[in-house]
N, C-alpha and C positions, 0 to 999 in steps of 0.2 A: 478258296471257297468250296464249300462242301455242297454237293448237289443232292436233292432229294430224289430218290428213285422209287417208283411204284412197283409192287410185284406184278407178274404177268396176269394174275387172276384179276387184279384190278383193271388192268388194261382191257381185258376181255369183258369185264362188266361194263365199262365205259362204252365199248364197241356194241354191246348187246343193247344197251338203252339208246344208243344213237340210232341203231337199225330200226328199232321199234318206234322211235320218234319220227324218223323219215317215212317209214312205211305207213304209219298211222292206221294199221289194221292188224288183225290176227296173224302171228308168224309162228311157225313151228320151230322146234329146237334145231332140227336138221337144216331148215332154211336159214336160220341165224348163223349157224355153223359155217355154212357153205359161203354165204354173202359176205361174212366179216373175217373169214380166215381163222376161225376158232376151232380147236379140236372138238368133235362132237361129245366127247366124254366131259369137257369143261363146262359146256352149255347148261347141263341140268345141275351141276354144282353151283355155278354162278347164279342162275335163275332162281334156285331155292332160297338163296340168301337175299336176293333182290325182292322176292315175293314176301319174305318175313318182314323186311324193312318197309314194305308198303310202296315201292317204287314201281313194281310191276305186278300184274296179276296173271294168274294161270287159269286157263280154261281146260277142264279135263273132258276127255272123250275122243272119239274117232276123228272129230272135226276140231279138236283142241289145238292149244298153242299159248302164246303169251301176248299180252298188250300192256301198254303203259297204264298204271293205275291212277295217274293224274296227268295234267297237261305237261308237255315238255318244258314250258317256262316256269313250271313249279318245281322242277327238278334241278337241283344244283350239282356241279361237279364234285363239290365237297361232300354232299350227301352221299353220292356213289362211293367216293374214296373212303368215307368214314365207315361204311358197311363192310368193305373188303380189308381194310388195312387195320392191324391190331392196334397200333398206337399212332394216331394222327393228330397233331397239333401244329396246324401251319403257321398259326399266329396267335399270340396270347389274346388278342382282342376277340377271337372267335370262341373263347372259352365261355362257359355259362355265366360267369360273374360279370362279363363285359369289361374286363380290365382293358384300359387304352393307355398305352405309353405316351400318347400325344394329347391326352385329355380332350378328345374329341368324340367321345362315345356316341352322341346323338347324330353326328354328321360324318362318321367315318366311312370313306368310300370303299376300304377294304372289307369292312364287315358287311356292308350292303351286297357287295359282290359275292 
């Protein structure tokens, strides 16, 4: 059995979004780095990609930082992984055409998750 392994940048992105979801208020890049064990140089690399994807937003200025751009319940793990991983196809039923090998497109619990 072959195991899927995510790159470390994806792990750090998941940790960043998790921290922002738990804190539920503005957090600086240094705060995120210290709280989640992420090298500070990675935080800005990760957050720029998450901002472009619309997962988080950046507040610029002396009192700036990062916030979630939407409710935590509206952000899926797949969405975060898809932003950071070059080629991610976890399951064919997740593709745009909604192919389902079990012919259960409308009630597929994998697709819903």
